[in-house]
C-alpha positions in Angstrom: 223.5 38.7 118.0 220.7 36.4 119.2 218.1 39.2 118.6 219.4 39.7 115.1 219.2 36.0 114.3 215.7 35.8 115.6 214.7 38.8 113.5 216.3 37.2 110.4 214.4 33.9 111.0 211.2 35.8 111.6 211.6 37.7 108.3 212.4 34.4 106.4 209.2 32.8 107.8 207.2 36.0 107.0 208.5 36.0 103.4 207.7 32.3 103.0 204.1 32.9 104.2 203.6 35.9 102.0 205.0 34.1 99.0 202.8 31.1 99.6 199.7 33.4 99.9 200.7 35.2 96.7 201.1 31.9 94.8 197.8 30.7 96.1 196.1 33.8 94.8 197.8 33.3 91.4 196.5 29.8 91.2 193.0 30.8 92.3 190.6 32.4 89.8 192.1 35.8 89.7 190.0 36.6 86.6 186.7 35.9 88.3 185.6 39.6 88.4 186.8 40.2 84.8 184.8 37.2 83.6 181.7 38.6 85.3 182.2 42.0 83.7 183.2 40.9 80.2 181.1 37.7 79.8 178.0 38.6 81.7 177.3 42.2 82.7 178.5 44.0 79.5 177.0 41.5 77.0 173.7 41.4 78.9 173.5 45.2 78.9 174.4 45.4 75.2 171.9 42.7 74.1 169.1 43.0 76.6 169.5 46.4 78.3 169.9 44.5 81.6 173.1 44.8 83.6 172.6 41.6 85.6 174.5 40.3 87.5 175.9 43.8 87.9 173.7 46.6 89.4 174.7 49.0 86.6 176.6 49.1 83.4 177.5 52.4 81.9 178.9 51.8 78.4 179.3 55.5 77.8 181.4 56.1 80.9 183.0 52.6 80.7 182.3 51.2 84.2 180.1 48.8 86.0 178.8 48.6 89.6 178.7 45.2 91.2 177.4 44.1 94.6 180.2 42.3 96.4 179.2 39.3 98.5 181.7 40.3 101.3 179.5 42.3 103.7 176.0 43.7 103.3 177.2 47.3 102.5 179.9 46.8 99.9 179.9 47.5 96.2 182.6 47.5 93.5 183.1 49.8 90.6 185.1 48.3 87.7 186.1 49.3 84.2 184.3 47.7 81.3 187.7 47.1 79.6 190.6 45.0 80.9 192.6 47.0 83.4 194.6 44.8 85.7 195.1 47.1 88.7 196.7 50.1 90.3 200.0 49.5 88.4 198.3 49.5 84.9 199.7 52.3 82.7 196.2 53.0 81.3 195.4 54.7 84.7 198.1 57.3 83.9 196.5 58.3 80.6 194.4 61.5 80.5 191.8 59.8 78.4 191.0 57.1 81.0 187.8 57.7 82.9 188.2 58.9 86.5 187.0 55.7 88.0 187.4 56.9 91.6 185.1 59.9 90.8 182.5 57.6 89.2 182.6 55.2 92.1 181.8 58.1 94.4 178.8 59.1 92.3 177.4 55.6 93.0 177.2 56.1 96.8 173.5 56.6 96.8 173.1 53.0 95.6 175.0 51.8 98.6 173.0 54.0 101.0 169.8 52.4 99.8 171.1 49.1 101.0 171.4 50.4 104.6 168.6 50.2 107.1 169.9 53.4 108.7 171.0 56.7 107.1 174.6 56.9 105.9 176.4 60.2 105.8 179.0 60.8 103.2 181.7 61.3 105.8 181.3 57.7 106.9 182.1 56.4 103.4 185.3 55.6 101.6 186.8 54.2 98.4 189.8 51.9 98.3 192.0 50.0 95.8 194.5 47.4 96.9 198.1 47.0 95.6 199.2 44.1 93.5 200.4 42.0 96.5 197.3 42.7 98.6 194.6 41.7 96.1 193.2 38.4 94.8 191.7 39.7 91.5 193.5 41.0 88.4 190.7 43.4 87.3 190.8 46.9 88.7 188.0 47.1 91.3 187.3 50.1 93.6 185.7 49.2 96.9 182.9 51.4 98.2 182.0 50.9 101.8 182.0 52.6 105.2 185.2 53.5 107.0 186.1 51.5 110.1 185.1 53.4 113.2 188.7 53.6 114.6 190.0 54.8 111.2 187.3 57.4 111.0 188.3 58.7 114.4 192.0 58.8 113.6 191.4 60.6 110.3 189.2 63.2 112.0 191.9 63.9 114.5 194.6 64.2 111.9 192.7 66.0 109.1 193.7 69.5 110.1 197.4 68.6 109.9 197.2 67.3 106.3 198.3 69.5 103.4 198.1 69.6 99.6 201.1 67.3 99.1 201.8 63.7 100.1 203.1 63.5 103.7 203.0 60.9 106.5 199.6 60.8 108.1 201.0 61.2 111.5 199.2 58.1 113.0 199.0 54.5 112.0 195.8 52.9 110.6 195.4 49.2 111.4 199.0 49.3 112.6 200.3 50.5 109.2 201.9 53.7 108.1 200.0 55.8 105.5 200.7 58.8 103.4 198.0 61.5 103.1 197.1 64.6 101.1 194.1 66.7 100.5 192.5 68.0 97.3 189.6 70.5 96.9 186.3 68.6 96.5 185.4 70.8 93.5 188.5 69.4 91.6 187.8 65.7 92.3 186.0 65.1 89.1 189.0 66.1 87.1 191.7 64.7 89.4 192.8 61.1 89.4 194.2 59.7 92.7 196.2 57.2 90.6 198.0 60.0 88.8 198.6 62.0 92.0 200.1 58.9 93.6 202.3 58.1 90.5 203.6 61.7 90.7 204.9 60.8 94.2 206.0 57.3 93.5 207.9 57.6 90.2 210.4 60.3 91.1 211.5 58.1 94.0 212.1 55.1 91.7 209.4 53.2 93.4 206.7 50.9 92.0 203.0 51.7 92.0 202.2 48.0 92.3 203.4 48.1 95.9 200.8 50.8 96.9 197.2 50.8 97.9 195.1 54.0 97.8 192.0 55.1 99.6 189.8 58.2 99.4 187.7 59.6 102.3 185.2 62.5 102.4 185.4 63.9 106.0 184.7 67.5 104.8 182.4 68.8 102.1 185.1 71.1 100.8 188.1 68.7 100.7 188.8 65.1 99.7 191.3 63.1 101.7 193.6 60.7 99.8 195.5 57.9 101.6 198.2 55.6 100.4 200.0 52.7 102.1 203.0 50.9 100.8 204.0 47.2 100.9 206.1 46.6 104.0 206.6 43.0 105.0 208.0 43.7 108.4 204.7 45.3 109.3 202.7 42.6 107.7 201.5 45.3 105.3 200.7 44.1 101.7 199.5 47.5 100.4 195.9 46.7 101.1 194.2 50.0 101.5 190.9 48.2 101.8 191.8 47.4 105.4 190.4 50.8 106.3 186.9 49.7 105.3 184.1 48.1 107.3 181.6 46.2 105.1 179.0 46.0 107.8 179.2 49.7 108.6 179.3 49.9 112.4 179.4 53.7 111.9 175.8 53.7 110.9 174.8 52.1 114.1 
């Protein structure tokens, strides 16, 4: 009885902390990235053929590349139009650009920022869920994998199939789903749609999920997803698998 009461009190405190953090995010400038894209990068490219303060603006493919201040080896790929996040219905439409694929095509830009060579298998892409992000503009993180995450994924890779399944080991203390797709199909395959195909039949909510993409093998792409779980202090932040300073390169 006492253990149950302690657990109940712990959950109440945890919920209060999470709610406070979420409200703080709402009150902060959650449109900061969107303002940079819409008021600076895109107009500057249109008027002066200069993407600043972004690194690149592709009006044709509808995305920008932005150097994030968090860590020396960390860039963001964002749509040129307003798309709030992983839960946005636009990401389930076939006419929407495959932003994950475009983000991966920008990896050489990240590699040029490194003092040491970066192999593709060290890199990853990630999008956080609604409750694990501070910005309400879709932004795909491109950075290195954490060393411990890389080791775990390497160990588990051979056990992962073509459908969503439990990874078999926790990452950062959190449970993940995993699946593989052929690398040759990545350009035409949206991780957002693949995750929705898993989430929707279960009556679940995409907003509660974060998704990451890793490239441990030249022939296959590894997709990861984690779901909001307050008892594990998991807010659906797939970006937790990333290391913005890239210890892997050292």
